[in-house]
C-alpha positions as CSV (number, residue, x, y, z in Angstrom):
1,M,18.6,-34.7,310.2
2,K,19.9,-34.7,306.6
3,L,19.4,-37.8,304.5
4,N,23.2,-38.4,304.1
5,K,23.6,-38.2,307.9
6,I,20.8,-40.6,308.5
7,Y,22.4,-43.1,306.1
8,N,25.8,-42.7,307.8
9,F,24.3,-43.5,311.2
10,F,22.4,-46.4,309.8
11,Y,25.5,-47.7,308.1
12,Y,27.7,-47.4,311.2
13,L,25.0,-48.8,313.6
14,F,23.9,-51.8,311.6
15,I,25.3,-52.4,308.1
16,R,29.1,-52.3,308.8
17,P,28.9,-54.3,312.1
18,K,26.3,-56.6,310.5
19,I,24.0,-56.4,313.5
20,F,20.3,-56.7,312.6
21,F,18.9,-59.1,315.3
22,P,19.5,-59.6,319.0
23,K,22.5,-61.7,319.9
24,K,23.5,-63.8,323.0
25,S,26.8,-61.9,323.1
26,Y,28.0,-58.6,321.7
27,S,31.6,-58.8,323.0
28,L,34.5,-60.0,321.0
29,L,35.5,-62.8,323.4
30,G,32.4,-63.4,325.6
31,E,33.2,-60.8,328.3
32,D,29.6,-59.6,328.5
33,V,28.2,-63.2,329.1
34,A,30.8,-63.7,331.9
35,I,30.0,-60.4,333.6
36,K,26.2,-61.1,333.4
37,K,26.8,-64.5,335.0
38,F,29.1,-63.2,337.8
39,L,26.6,-60.5,338.7
40,K,23.8,-63.1,338.6
41,N,21.6,-61.3,336.1
42,K,21.5,-58.1,338.3
43,K,19.1,-55.6,337.0
44,K,19.7,-51.8,336.9
45,G,23.5,-52.1,337.5
46,Y,26.0,-49.3,336.7
47,Y,28.9,-49.6,334.2
48,V,31.7,-47.3,333.1
49,D,33.0,-48.1,329.6
50,V,36.3,-46.4,328.7
51,G,37.1,-46.8,325.0
52,A,33.4,-47.8,324.4
53,Y,33.9,-47.7,320.6
54,H,30.4,-48.8,319.5
55,P,27.0,-49.4,321.3
56,L,26.6,-52.8,319.6
57,E,29.6,-54.1,317.8
58,G,32.3,-55.5,320.1
59,S,30.5,-54.0,323.1
60,N,31.1,-55.4,326.6
61,T,28.2,-53.4,328.0
62,H,25.3,-53.7,325.5
63,L,24.1,-57.0,327.0
64,L,24.0,-55.3,330.4
65,F,22.2,-52.3,328.9
66,K,19.5,-54.7,327.6
67,E,19.1,-55.9,331.2
68,G,18.3,-52.4,332.4
69,W,21.8,-51.2,333.3
70,S,23.0,-47.7,332.7
71,G,26.2,-45.8,333.0
72,I,29.0,-43.8,331.4
73,N,30.3,-44.4,327.9
74,I,33.6,-42.7,327.1
75,D,35.3,-42.6,323.7
76,V,37.8,-40.3,321.9
77,S,35.8,-40.6,318.6
78,P,32.9,-38.0,318.2
79,L,31.2,-40.4,315.9
80,S,31.2,-43.2,318.4
81,I,29.6,-41.0,321.0
82,E,26.9,-39.8,318.6
83,L,26.0,-43.5,318.1
84,F,25.8,-44.0,321.8
85,K,23.6,-40.9,322.2
86,M,21.2,-42.4,319.6
87,L,21.0,-45.9,321.2
88,R,21.6,-45.0,324.9
89,P,20.2,-41.5,325.4
90,N,19.8,-41.9,329.1
91,D,23.5,-42.8,329.6
92,S,26.2,-40.2,330.1
93,N,28.0,-40.3,326.7
94,I,31.4,-38.5,326.8
95,N,33.7,-37.6,323.9
96,K,37.0,-37.6,325.7
97,A,40.3,-39.4,325.9
98,I,41.3,-40.6,329.4
99,S,44.7,-40.3,331.0
100,R,46.1,-39.8,334.5
101,K,46.4,-36.1,334.0
102,K,44.4,-33.5,332.2
103,G,46.1,-31.9,329.3
104,P,47.1,-32.0,325.6
105,L,48.2,-35.3,324.1
106,N,48.5,-36.7,320.6
107,L,45.8,-39.0,319.3
108,Y,46.9,-41.5,316.6
109,F,44.1,-42.7,314.5
110,K,43.2,-44.4,311.2
111,K,39.5,-43.6,310.8
112,K,36.9,-41.6,312.6
113,I,35.8,-44.7,314.3
114,N,38.2,-47.5,314.9
115,M,38.9,-50.0,317.7
116,L,42.7,-49.4,317.4
117,N,42.9,-45.6,317.7
118,T,45.3,-44.8,320.5
119,L,47.2,-42.2,322.5
120,S,50.3,-44.4,322.3
121,E,52.7,-43.7,319.4
122,F,54.3,-47.2,320.0
123,Q,50.9,-48.8,319.8
124,A,49.9,-46.8,316.7
125,K,53.0,-48.0,314.8
126,K,52.1,-51.6,315.7
127,N,48.4,-51.2,314.9
128,F,48.8,-49.1,311.7
129,P,52.0,-50.3,309.9
130,N,50.8,-48.6,306.7
131,G,50.5,-45.2,308.3
132,Y,48.1,-43.2,310.5
133,N,46.9,-39.7,311.2
134,Q,47.4,-37.7,314.4
135,K,46.0,-34.7,316.1
136,K,46.3,-32.9,319.4
137,I,43.5,-33.5,321.9
138,I,42.7,-32.6,325.5
139,T,42.5,-35.5,327.9
140,S,40.5,-35.9,331.1
141,T,40.6,-38.3,334.1
142,L,38.1,-40.9,335.1
143,N,37.7,-39.1,338.5
144,S,36.8,-35.8,336.7
145,I,34.3,-37.4,334.4
146,I,32.5,-39.5,337.0
147,Q,32.4,-36.7,339.6
148,N,30.7,-34.4,337.0
149,S,28.1,-37.0,336.0
150,K,24.8,-38.0,337.5
151,F,26.4,-41.2,338.7
152,K,28.9,-39.5,341.0
153,N,27.6,-41.0,344.2
154,K,27.4,-44.6,343.0
155,K,29.9,-47.5,343.3
156,I,30.8,-49.0,340.0
157,D,29.5,-52.5,339.3
158,F,31.5,-53.0,336.1
159,L,34.4,-51.0,334.7
160,N,35.5,-51.8,331.2
161,I,38.8,-50.3,329.8
162,D,40.0,-50.9,326.3
163,I,42.1,-48.0,325.0
164,E,45.0,-49.6,323.2
165,G,48.0,-49.1,325.4
166,G,46.6,-46.4,327.7
167,E,44.9,-48.7,330.2
168,L,47.4,-48.2,333.0
169,E,47.2,-44.4,332.8
170,A,43.4,-44.6,332.7
171,I,43.0,-46.9,335.7
172,K,45.4,-44.8,337.7
173,S,43.1,-41.8,337.1
174,L,40.4,-43.4,339.2
175,N,39.9,-42.9,343.0
176,F,39.3,-46.4,344.1
177,K,38.3,-45.3,347.6
178,L,35.4,-43.4,346.2
179,F,34.3,-45.6,343.3
180,M,35.8,-49.1,343.9
181,P,34.5,-51.2,340.9
182,K,33.2,-54.7,341.8
183,F,34.5,-56.0,338.4
184,I,37.1,-54.7,336.0
185,C,37.6,-55.9,332.5
186,I,40.9,-55.0,330.9
187,E,43.3,-56.2,328.2
188,L,46.8,-57.6,329.0
189,H,49.0,-58.1,326.0
190,N,52.5,-59.0,324.9
191,Y,53.1,-62.6,326.1
192,T,53.2,-66.1,324.8
193,K,51.6,-69.1,326.4
194,K,55.0,-70.3,327.7
195,K,55.7,-67.0,329.3
196,K,52.2,-66.1,330.4
197,N,52.6,-66.5,334.2
198,F,55.9,-64.7,334.2
199,Y,54.5,-61.9,332.2
200,L,51.4,-61.5,334.4
201,K,53.5,-61.2,337.6
202,N,55.5,-58.5,336.0
203,N,52.7,-56.7,334.2
204,Q,52.1,-53.2,335.6
205,I,48.3,-53.3,335.3
206,Y,48.2,-56.8,337.0
207,K,50.4,-55.6,339.9
208,F,48.4,-52.4,340.3
209,L,45.1,-54.3,340.6
210,I,46.6,-57.1,342.8
211,N,47.8,-54.3,345.1
212,K,44.2,-53.1,345.2
213,N,43.1,-56.6,346.4
214,Y,41.6,-57.6,343.1
215,K,41.9,-61.2,341.8
216,I,41.5,-62.6,338.3
217,C,38.1,-64.4,337.9
218,W,38.0,-64.9,334.1
219,N,40.2,-64.7,331.1
220,N,40.0,-65.4,327.4
221,Q,43.1,-64.8,325.3
222,Y,44.3,-61.2,326.2
223,S,41.0,-60.2,327.9
224,Y,40.9,-60.4,331.7
225,I,38.2,-59.8,334.3
226,F,39.3,-58.9,337.8
227,K,37.0,-58.9,340.9
228,I,37.4,-57.3,344.3
């Protein structure tokens, strides 16, 4: 590996996220601690992380990985997946965008690796008011990726989805009869405290999961964990 490439990996893995020592939580809002508690420190569980972004920074699965878990990490950024391949070589690390159907869609992005990159032009305008780049990419479905992985015969212990406005399309691309996740962490946005209950009852992701017999078991700000 060339010296410049080695520096870039070291920079994106440790310097930019400022992670040099083990932490109690790697999530933004404590999601990983909550999941670990709900699953009672289960060893060797199985996660699917859609919009995985980074193996350490803001990760809802790294704490589980340290407990012996493994799974599938999916992100639209090639650089993100290269980082996962370095730190989680035994996971399935997939450079893809997820949607309900396979096919070409526009990706709106600011940098090679960014939490806010999205398939939603509306979300891009909101996230990047000073402008953004776009390119055409080919999407895949969760079903397709899982069925072509070494985890195809396993039930999902923890499904994490964070793809900036594309969550509903992604979750609808999963066959729940085959893969029924025990816990799902997903973001629900666009409400105030006064209108929170009204918004949740009318939120399409909420209604979809409630119809699948899920219930909310944890929430912090816009981040929600559902359990079956």
